[in-house]
N, C-alpha and C positions, 0 to 999 in steps of 0.2 A: 306378272304371271308366275315367275319363278318363286317369288316370295309367297304367293298364294299356295303353290304346290307344296313348298316346304312346310308352311303352316298346317296344311291339310294332313300331310304325312305325320307331322309332330303330334297333331291332335289325335290321329288314329293310334299312334304309339301310346299316348297317355291313356286313352280309353282301354286299350288292350292291357297295359301294365296294371291298371286298377283291377280289371277282370282277372288277371293272372294272380294278383295278390289275394283277391277274394276267393279264388278257386284253389289256392294253395299250390301253385305251380312249382314244381321242382326245377332246378337249373340244369338237370341232366337232359340230354337229347332224347326225344321220344323214340320208343322202340319201333323198329321197322319190321313189318310183317314179311314172312318169307314169300318169295316170288314163286308162284306155281309154274311148273315147266310144261311146255307143250310137247307131246310126243312127236318124234320125227316120222310120223306115219306119212305114207303117200296120200295125196288127196283122194277122197272117195269117188268112185265113178258115179256120174250122174245117170240115174236110170231114165229110160224113156218114159214119157207120160203114160203109155200103155202099161209098162212094167210097174210103175209106181202105183197105178190104180189097181192092178191085179194084186200087188202086195198088200195094199190097204184093205181090199175086200177079203183077202185071206186072213188078215189080222182080225177083222170083225167076225169072220166065220169061227175062229178059235174062241172069241168071246162068247158068241151065241152057244157054242158047244159047252163052254164052261158054265153058262147060266143053266143049261138043261141038266147038268150033272151036280151043281152045287146044292147041298141039302138045305141050306138056310134061306134059299130064295123062294118066295111064295109061288105057288103054281100059276097064279094070275099073271105075275111078272114074267115067268117063263114063257107062257103062251103069247103074251103081248109082244115080247121082244122077238120071238121066233116069227110071228105073223108079220110084224113090222119090217123085219129084215128081208123076208121074201118079197115084200112090196118095194123096198127101197134099195135093194142090192144093186140095181142098175144105176143108181145115182152116182154122180162124179165125185162126191166128197164123203167117203165112208167115215172119215174122222169126225164129222159132225154127227153122224148117226151114232157113233160110239158114245159120245157125250150124252146124247138123248137117252140111249139105252141104259147107261149107268144111272141116270136120274130116275128111270122107270124101275130099276132094280132096287135102288136105295133112296127112300124118301129123305133121309138126312142129307144125302148128297145133293138132291134137288133143292132142299132148303138152303144149303150152302151156296149153290149157284145163284139162287134168287137173291140172297143177301149180298153177294158180290155185285150183282147188277144194280142193286139198290144202294151200293156204296156203304153198306153196313158191315164193315170189315170185322168188327168184334163178333158179330153174330155168325159171320162166315167162318171165323176161326173156331168158334164153339161147335159148329156143325162138322167141320172137317177134321178137327184134331182127334176125336175118338175113332173116326173111320181110318185115319192114317195109321193108327196103331192096331187096327183090326186084323182079322185073320184072312179076309178075302184078298187075294193078291192083286186082282184087277182094281177093285175099289180102293184098296189101300194105296196103291201106286198113284192113282189119279187124285185121291184126296190129299196126299202129301204134297204133290205139285200145286194143287189149289191152295193148300194151307200156306205154302211158301209165298204165293202171290198175295194172299190176305195179309201176311206179315209185312211184306214189302210196302203195301199200301198204308200200313200203320207205321212205316218208317222204322221197323224193327229188323234192320238188315242183318245183324249178326245171327239172329235166330233163323231167319230165312236162309242165310248162307249155309248153316249146318244141315238143314233139310236138303238143299240143293246139292251139297257135297255128297250126301248119302245117295241121292238119286243118280248122280254122275258115277258113283261106284257100282251102280246097278244097270249099266248100259245094256246088258243082255236082256234084262226085263223090260227096260224102256223100249227097246226095239221090238221085242216079242209081244208086248201087251199094251202098247200105247203109241200115240203119235207125238209124244211129249219131248223127244230128245232135243230138237232144235230150240224149243221154248226154254227148256232147262238151261241149255248152254248160253242162251241170250241173257237170261236172268242172272246167271253167275257173273257175266261181264258187267251188267247193270249195277249189281250190288258192289262190286269192286270199285267201279267208277264213282258211285254215290258216296263211298267211304274214302275217296281220294287215294285209293290204292292203284295208282296209274299204271305201273308196270304189270300188275296182275290183270288189270282190266284190259290192257292192250293184248296180252297173251291170250286171255279168254276169248276176246272178240276176234282175234286172228284165227283162233281155233274154230270159232263158230263159222267164219267165212270159209275156212278150209273144208270143214266137215259137212256144211249144209249149203252148198251152192244153189240147190234147188228149193230152199226153204221159201215159204210164202212171203210176200212183200211185207206183211205185218211184222215179221221178224227181221228180214234182211234190211229194210230201210232204217229202223232204229239202230241196228248194229253198224251200218255204214256211217250213219250220222255220228255215233259215238266215236268211231275210229277216226273220222275226219277231225273231230274236235281234239282228240288226243294228239294227232299229228300237228295241230295248230297251237298246242299248248306251249307257253314260254315259261319254263321253270324260273323261279326267283323274281317274277314280275308282280305288279300290283294285282294282276289276275289271280295269282296263286294265293296272295294274302286274302283276297275276297273269298276264294274257295275255302280256305282254312277257317275264316270267320263264320261263313255260312254253315260249314260242317259242325263247328263247335256250338253254334247257336241252335242247330237242330237237336243236338244231343242234350243241351241244357234245357231246351223246351220240354224234353221228356224226363227231366229231373236227374240227368246223368252228369255228374262232375267227376268223371272217372279219368284214368290215365290217358285214354285217347283224346279226351277234351283238353286236358292240360297240355298234352303234347302238341295239339294243333294250335292252341293259344301261344305256347312258347315259340313255336316255329314262326307264327305270324309276327310276333314281336321281333324276333331276330331278323326276319326279312325286312320289316319296316325300318329297323335301325340301319340296315345296310343300304336300303333305298334312300334314306335321308342323307347318309354320308355321301352317297354317289351324287345326289342332287346338289348338295352343298359344294362338292368339288366342281361340278359343272358350272355352278353359278360363279364360283371364284375365277374359274378359267375364262368365262364369258366377260366378267367384269374387268379382268386384267387385259383381255384383248380389246375391249371397248375403250379403256383408259389409254392404251398405247396408240390407238388410231384416231382419237378425237382431239381436236384443237380448234380454237377460233370461235367466232360468233356463230351461233346456231349449231354448235357441236353437241355431242352427247356425253354427259358426265357418266362416271362409273355407276352401274346399276340401272342405266337406261333413262335417266332424267335429263331433259334438254337443258343446256347451259343458259341459252337465251331463246325466247320464243321467236318463231318466224314472224315477220311483219306482214306476210300475205299468205293466205291459204292457197295451196297448190299441190297437185299430185307430184310425187317424186319422179325424177327421170329414171329410165331403165326399161327393160323389156317387160311386157306383161307375162303372166304365167297362169295357166288354167289348173285349178286344183281339182282333186277327185272329191267333189262335194258329197257324192252318194256312196263313197267307199265304206263298206261295213267293217267294223272293228274285228280283230281276230277273235275267233270263238274260244270260249274257255269251258272245259268240261264241267268244272265245279259250278260255274254260273248256270250252265244249261241244265244240269241234272241235280244240283243241290239247291240252287236258288231259283229253280224253275217256278214260273207262275202256275197256279193250280190248273188253269185252263190248258196250258201247254202240256203239263204232265198228263192230264186227263186225255188229251188228244193222242199222245204217244202210246199210252198204255190201254186205251179204250178197247182195242182189239183183243187184249188179253183178258178183259172182263166179260166179253160177250160169250154167252154159253153156247148157243147154237142158233142156226137160222130159223126163221119164223115157221117153216114147214115142220121142223122137228120140235119146235116149241109147242105147236098145236098138237103134235102127236103125244107129247108128254102130258099136256093138259087134258087131252081127251082120255088118256088112260086113267088119270086120277079122278076125273069126273065119273067115269064108268065104275071105278072101284068104290067110290062113295055111294053109288046107287045099289051096290050089291048088299044083301043082308049079312 
């Protein structure tokens, strides 16, 4: 078994070495990204459900007032949004209404949401990008966050990180004009982790848990899972080699043979070399120990080979031992978030793709059907 492990490590090292040569890896250590610092703020007080609901309704009130005053919004959209809010203001989820209202005010925004739900992320990007750079502060803010999600789904994490960093710099706007703050903070942590920026990911996710203790489960549960995996990570293990190889493979699949790829491959080679040396040392020590304690017929030669076979099959003496047959291996963030199976990734991020509940979907569809009937 030890020989097999060594040969497996050696084979992996050979493959990575060939990849390194083909990619033109330098021998210098990869650059380390700066670690973001978490402010030493006190934890935010958790509002009561009643206070949170009142704040959410007040936010949508401001949006409806904006719609009534904005000169570029059609009169039909103004009336539809105002009438719908009168009807739905008693609802318990004003954030869902806001998304529907944005889709009524901006047809490109609605098309972007539909493209996201259909997993056509290139079309979603095409719809959201002009809106993110537009003049309307409400539509622009929400389109930028949606554009970041579309980029993440296309594995364009660096571009998404730039958008998310800009949104984080606009916390006053996020709080005043959206329900996006928790989602943005979660996605920042996700991007760091997917890019194997473990320290930045931990800080971002700890900040998320500190700042958003009352966030919906669709945000809190993935954040808690990612933090748990970060705590279980074992630096310098085969798990980290796997993370690095997956990360490099993802970028190479996008046609990127850039310094981050070369740095990841170089680090994987270095780790594999070290692991091989450690495995060889353990095998030498085990062989020496076996040689010193083995003698006579039926003994074990160095390397674990029987000197003479036993004449009768029998169980060895000694106490029995129960093993943990169902024990799960330690979780690895890179394996979970970089090498994630498509169905698992879809399950985790599905809630971020959903636009709004069915009652608000029907509201938007009814508005556009009525609009199509008008001359």
